[in-house]
C-alpha positions as CSV (number, residue, x, y, z in Angstrom):
1,M,-4.9,16.4,-32.6
2,T,-4.4,12.5,-32.9
3,G,-3.5,10.2,-30.3
4,P,-5.1,9.3,-27.0
5,I,-5.8,11.9,-24.7
6,Y,-5.2,10.9,-21.0
7,S,-7.0,13.1,-17.8
8,L,-5.1,13.6,-14.7
9,A,-6.4,11.4,-11.8
10,H,-8.2,13.3,-8.9
11,R,-5.6,12.4,-6.4
12,D,-6.5,12.2,-2.7
13,R,-5.1,15.6,-0.7
14,A,-3.5,13.4,2.2
15,E,-1.8,11.7,-0.4
16,A,1.5,13.4,-0.5
17,G,2.0,13.3,2.8
18,I,1.1,9.4,3.0
19,V,3.9,9.1,0.4
20,R,6.2,10.6,1.9
21,V,6.0,8.6,4.7
22,F,6.7,5.7,3.2
23,R,9.5,7.2,1.1
24,D,11.2,8.8,3.9
25,A,10.9,4.3,5.5
26,G,13.0,3.6,2.5
27,A,9.8,1.7,0.7
28,T,9.4,2.0,-3.4
29,V,6.3,3.8,-4.5
30,L,4.4,3.7,-7.0
31,K,0.8,5.8,-8.1
32,H,-1.6,4.3,-9.6
33,S,-4.7,5.6,-11.7
34,G,-7.3,2.3,-12.1
35,K,-10.8,2.8,-12.2
36,D,-11.3,1.4,-8.7
37,E,-7.8,-0.2,-7.9
38,P,-5.5,1.1,-5.1
39,D,-3.8,4.7,-5.5
40,L,-0.7,3.2,-4.5
41,F,1.5,0.1,-4.1
42,V,4.2,0.0,-1.6
43,G,7.2,-1.9,-2.0
44,F,8.2,-2.0,1.5
45,H,11.0,-5.2,2.9
46,G,10.7,-7.4,0.4
47,A,6.6,-7.2,-0.6
48,W,4.6,-5.0,-2.2
49,H,1.2,-3.7,-0.4
50,A,-1.7,-1.9,-1.8
51,V,-2.4,1.0,-0.6
52,E,-6.0,2.8,-0.8
53,V,-5.5,6.3,0.4
54,K,-8.5,7.9,1.6
55,S,-8.8,11.8,3.0
56,G,-10.6,12.2,5.8
57,D,-12.8,10.1,8.2
58,K,-16.0,10.4,6.7
59,A,-14.5,9.5,2.9
60,K,-15.7,6.1,1.6
61,L,-15.0,3.7,-0.7
62,S,-16.7,3.3,-4.3
63,P,-19.0,0.3,-4.9
64,G,-16.3,-0.6,-7.3
65,Q,-13.7,-0.3,-4.8
66,I,-15.5,-2.4,-2.2
67,E,-15.6,-5.2,-5.7
68,W,-11.8,-5.3,-6.4
69,H,-10.4,-5.5,-2.8
70,A,-13.3,-7.8,-2.1
71,A,-11.7,-10.1,-5.3
72,C,-8.3,-9.1,-4.3
73,Q,-6.1,-12.5,-4.1
74,G,-3.2,-10.5,-2.5
75,E,-3.3,-9.8,1.1
76,P,-6.0,-7.3,2.2
77,V,-6.0,-3.8,0.5
78,Q,-5.0,-1.4,3.6
79,I,-6.9,2.3,3.6
80,A,-4.3,4.9,4.6
81,R,-6.6,8.5,6.0
82,S,-3.9,9.9,7.8
83,V,0.4,10.6,8.1
84,E,-0.6,8.9,11.5
85,E,-2.1,5.9,9.6
86,A,1.1,5.3,6.8
87,V,2.7,5.6,10.0
88,H,0.9,3.4,11.3
89,L,1.5,0.6,8.4
90,V,5.8,1.3,8.3
91,K,5.4,-0.2,12.0
92,V,3.4,-3.1,11.1
93,W,5.1,-4.0,7.8
94,R,8.4,-3.5,9.9
95,S,7.4,-6.0,12.5
96,A,5.9,-8.6,10.0
97,A,8.9,-9.0,8.6
98,A,11.0,-9.4,11.2
99,V,8.6,-12.0,11.6
100,Q,9.3,-13.2,8.9
101,R,13.0,-13.1,8.8
102,E,13.0,-14.6,12.8
103,R,11.0,-17.4,11.4
104,D,13.3,-17.8,8.3
105,R,16.3,-18.1,10.7
106,R,14.9,-20.8,12.4
107,V,14.3,-22.6,9.3
108,D,17.6,-22.2,8.2
109,E,18.9,-23.2,11.5
110,M,16.8,-26.6,11.6
111,E,17.6,-27.4,7.6
112,A,21.4,-27.6,8.9
113,P,23.1,-30.5,8.7
């Protein structure tokens, strides 16, 4: 056999339900498998959000994940452990997008002749 050998990355058992919540809300979800990097990149209301999926309350970030999260120059990486936490993230992201739209509207009004 020639060529690269690919292995399937381990996916947390909570991931399928979490992805479904994001997609049902209208988000674009990209599954990612880079070492120590977030599991999901979620495009929602004009922004990309990095999400680390962990199954259960006791699942911890690896030292490499902690380092990656700390070095990330974008918005903080979110951690989702359940469908309920994913629903909460959707609500927060919607609120943030609404605040940004209102801010943009006010700026546009101030700039109008």
